[in-house]
Rosetta silent file (secondary structure, phi, psi, omega in degrees, C-alpha in Angstrom):
SEQUENCE: XXXXXXXXXXXXXXXXXXXXXXXXXXXXXXXXXXXXXXXXXXXXXXXXXXXXXXXXXXXXXXXXXXXXXXXXXXXXXXXXXXXXXXXXXXXXXXXXXXXXXXXXXXXXXXXXXXXXXX
SCORE:     score description
SCORE:     0.000 S_00000001
   1 L     0.000  124.849 -179.896   47.941   45.384   37.208 S_00000001
   2 L   -75.483  133.194  175.238   46.043   43.832   34.264 S_00000001
   3 L  -108.856  140.476  177.937   44.496   46.357   31.882 S_00000001
   4 E  -117.173  129.180 -177.980   41.443   45.659   29.759 S_00000001
   5 E  -116.435  114.871 -177.696   40.924   47.533   26.546 S_00000001
   6 E   -95.634  155.860  172.520   37.504   47.516   24.935 S_00000001
   7 E  -154.166  162.584  171.841   36.452   48.393   21.431 S_00000001
   8 L   110.175   -5.780  178.327   33.506   48.134   19.126 S_00000001
   9 L   -71.985  172.065 -179.832   30.854   50.341   20.651 S_00000001
  10 E   161.784 -166.536  178.943   28.883   52.896   18.695 S_00000001
  11 E  -102.476  130.711  179.679   25.538   54.044   17.392 S_00000001
  12 E  -141.019  152.240  177.565   23.269   51.478   15.728 S_00000001
  13 L   -78.001  155.947  172.518   19.654   51.416   14.625 S_00000001
  14 L   -52.272  136.500 -177.548   17.099   49.166   16.343 S_00000001
  15 L    89.363   -8.528 -179.734   17.389   45.681   14.964 S_00000001
  16 L   -84.749 -176.828 -177.456   21.032   46.144   14.109 S_00000001
  17 L  -129.694  152.025  174.276   24.143   44.381   15.279 S_00000001
  18 E  -144.557  156.084  171.618   27.433   45.262   16.953 S_00000001
  19 E  -128.623  128.724  174.752   30.379   43.213   18.206 S_00000001
  20 E  -101.957  146.090  174.872   32.373   44.317   21.212 S_00000001
  21 E  -135.191  155.484 -175.518   35.838   43.057   21.998 S_00000001
  22 E  -145.000  122.217 -179.253   38.028   43.334   25.066 S_00000001
  23 E  -115.696  128.613  177.886   41.696   42.414   25.295 S_00000001
  24 E   -84.179  147.620 -174.391   43.659   41.892   28.507 S_00000001
  25 L   -73.428  -16.279  176.554   47.200   43.214   28.688 S_00000001
  26 L  -152.562  164.246 -177.705   48.494   39.856   29.868 S_00000001
  27 L   -76.616  137.460  175.554   47.509   36.247   30.080 S_00000001
  28 L  -107.920  101.617 -170.762   45.590   35.199   33.140 S_00000001
  29 L   -78.630  -16.008  179.424   46.508   31.593   33.634 S_00000001
  30 L   -79.771  160.300  177.776   44.164   30.926   36.515 S_00000001
  31 L   -58.454  126.154 -173.816   40.533   29.916   36.119 S_00000001
  32 E  -147.951  158.736  169.761   38.570   33.022   35.261 S_00000001
  33 E  -108.042  130.273  175.567   35.389   34.392   33.844 S_00000001
  34 E  -112.934  133.414 -178.778   35.586   36.981   31.099 S_00000001
  35 E  -171.418 -159.683 -171.256   32.515   38.935   30.267 S_00000001
  36 E  -136.125  142.527  170.181   30.468   42.104   30.053 S_00000001
  37 E  -124.729  163.800  176.508   28.370   44.290   32.302 S_00000001
  38 E  -142.663  155.636  177.890   26.412   47.353   31.370 S_00000001
  39 E  -142.032  118.301  177.745   25.090   50.451   33.041 S_00000001
  40 L   -91.097  156.201 -179.495   22.377   52.661   31.643 S_00000001
  41 L   -57.110  128.872  178.572   21.847   56.207   32.926 S_00000001
  42 L    77.295    6.563  179.761   20.149   56.198   36.333 S_00000001
  43 L  -119.799  162.917  177.246   20.430   52.432   36.645 S_00000001
  44 L   -79.535  154.740  174.205   22.725   50.032   38.464 S_00000001
  45 L   -64.763  136.187 -179.523   25.441   48.109   36.648 S_00000001
  46 E  -132.326  153.889  174.832   24.108   44.706   35.610 S_00000001
  47 E   -65.820  136.239  170.558   25.551   41.501   34.195 S_00000001
  48 E  -101.673  -59.679 -179.849   25.167   41.006   30.465 S_00000001
  49 E  -167.369  152.480  172.003   27.105   37.778   29.942 S_00000001
  50 E  -144.087  163.890  178.164   30.295   35.941   30.886 S_00000001
  51 E  -140.015  136.664  179.070   32.180   32.858   29.770 S_00000001
  52 E  -104.792  152.375  174.873   34.589   30.638   31.701 S_00000001
  53 L   -49.717  134.739 -176.513   37.375   28.565   30.183 S_00000001
  54 L   100.459  -14.463  171.458   35.870   25.386   28.843 S_00000001
  55 L   106.765   -5.743  177.339   32.805   27.205   27.556 S_00000001
  56 L   -62.346  128.405 -176.346   30.460   27.629   30.451 S_00000001
  57 E  -124.407  160.191  177.342   28.375   30.727   29.863 S_00000001
  58 E  -142.628  129.440  179.796   25.883   32.853   31.765 S_00000001
  59 E  -127.547  149.311  171.829   23.520   35.438   30.247 S_00000001
  60 L   -66.070  145.716 -179.433   21.107   37.997   31.508 S_00000001
  61 H   -58.378  -35.771 -174.032   17.502   36.968   30.641 S_00000001
  62 H   -69.647  -15.236 -176.633   17.030   40.167   28.679 S_00000001
  63 H  -118.035   -2.218 -179.840   19.771   39.282   26.143 S_00000001
  64 L   -60.436  134.410 -178.722   19.346   35.513   25.788 S_00000001
  65 L    85.928  -11.701  179.322   18.917   34.524   22.185 S_00000001
  66 L  -116.475  -35.312 -178.971   20.263   37.873   20.952 S_00000001
  67 E  -108.127  147.480  178.036   23.757   38.163   22.413 S_00000001
  68 E  -135.292  124.635  177.507   26.613   35.684   22.222 S_00000001
  69 E  -100.342  139.812  177.314   29.739   35.836   24.402 S_00000001
  70 E  -147.137  164.995 -176.952   32.927   34.089   23.285 S_00000001
  71 E  -140.551  151.648  172.981   36.615   34.078   24.198 S_00000001
  72 E  -127.769   99.153 -176.271   39.955   33.486   22.478 S_00000001
  73 L   -67.763  -25.955  177.746   42.469   32.646   25.224 S_00000001
  74 L   -65.436  -26.665  178.758   45.339   32.708   22.779 S_00000001
  75 L  -106.466    2.023 -177.996   44.594   36.431   22.275 S_00000001
  76 L    55.763   39.925 -170.170   43.458   37.147   25.856 S_00000001
  77 E  -130.265  141.540  173.756   40.270   38.485   24.311 S_00000001
  78 E  -119.058  144.301 -177.485   36.557   38.204   25.007 S_00000001
  79 E  -121.244  153.238  172.143   33.851   39.148   22.473 S_00000001
  80 E  -133.479  107.243  175.484   30.227   40.085   22.684 S_00000001
  81 E   -88.702  120.977 -176.825   28.164   39.649   19.497 S_00000001
  82 E  -115.872  118.974 -179.769   25.027   41.652   19.873 S_00000001
  83 L  -115.493  163.961  176.175   22.119   41.078   17.425 S_00000001
  84 L    48.166   49.692 -175.211   18.579   42.398   17.239 S_00000001
  85 L   -67.954  146.312 -177.112   19.549   45.380   19.361 S_00000001
  86 L  -120.163  155.210  176.209   16.864   47.271   21.140 S_00000001
  87 H   -53.644  -33.824  179.207   16.797   50.846   22.496 S_00000001
  88 H   -71.084   -6.551  174.183   16.817   49.427   25.970 S_00000001
  89 H   -80.431  -12.262 -178.722   20.240   47.891   25.228 S_00000001
  90 L   -58.781  122.018 -177.423   21.641   51.481   25.243 S_00000001
  91 E  -175.629  170.670  169.123   24.293   51.641   27.980 S_00000001
  92 E   -88.431  121.355 -176.926   27.932   51.907   28.833 S_00000001
  93 E  -100.106  126.783 -175.636   29.331   48.398   28.448 S_00000001
  94 E  -110.901  133.978  172.197   32.162   47.315   30.732 S_00000001
  95 E   -84.365  143.935 -178.733   34.502   44.413   30.210 S_00000001
  96 E  -139.864  140.484  171.824   35.284   42.326   33.300 S_00000001
  97 E  -131.399  126.034  178.369   37.684   39.569   34.156 S_00000001
  98 E  -140.365  148.955 -179.918   37.507   37.887   37.549 S_00000001
  99 E   -73.174  141.835  179.995   38.993   34.806   39.098 S_00000001
 100 L  -124.002    4.604  174.893   36.588   31.935   39.780 S_00000001
 101 L  -111.183 -139.360 -177.876   39.031   29.477   41.329 S_00000001
 102 L   -69.594  -39.406 -177.043   41.575   29.603   44.140 S_00000001
 103 L   -88.114  120.831 -175.976   43.168   32.794   42.824 S_00000001
 104 L  -103.626  132.762  175.283   40.809   35.764   43.272 S_00000001
 105 L  -160.653  165.783 -176.210   41.012   39.003   41.235 S_00000001
 106 E  -156.600  106.134 -178.262   38.653   41.397   39.598 S_00000001
 107 E  -116.181  145.342 -177.716   39.581   43.693   36.722 S_00000001
 108 E  -129.012  145.159  172.653   37.459   46.200   34.842 S_00000001
 109 L   -85.557  177.504 -177.097   37.748   48.081   31.564 S_00000001
 110 L   -81.013  -16.153 -179.450   36.931   51.743   31.069 S_00000001
 111 L   101.738  144.469  174.795   33.705   51.094   29.240 S_00000001
 112 E  -134.077  135.597 -174.022   32.466   51.511   25.679 S_00000001
 113 E   -83.370  130.046  172.489   29.253   53.234   24.776 S_00000001
 114 E  -118.754  124.606  179.161   26.519   51.417   22.887 S_00000001
 115 E  -122.274  123.118  178.235   23.595   53.529   21.671 S_00000001
 116 E  -111.047  109.222 -174.250   20.612   52.025   19.947 S_00000001
 117 L  -158.777  151.350  177.476   18.452   54.643   18.324 S_00000001
 118 L   -96.284    0.000    0.000   16.784   55.474   15.035 S_00000001
């Protein structure tokens, strides 16, 4: 079972920046998307961003232009650079890795809290 370990959450003021990282416990050699979802209190979990090997990305409209997802396959790690943070970005952020080719799988991290408040 692949484990995902997230880090980088915390408290930041509006307009500030944070970077999240998530490392998988082993290499996933099949085609996959690595990315981030978030869940705010009382709301459903939603996609933030993901990236597939080769660089294809997908972002939620609410974070386009502010967040950047990237990956380092040599380190089995995905990053989320978050700039111009807003109070509405406050949520528990979950790392996710899922297969997008012939091999199907879906792994989740435990979540890291991001709080944007003055």
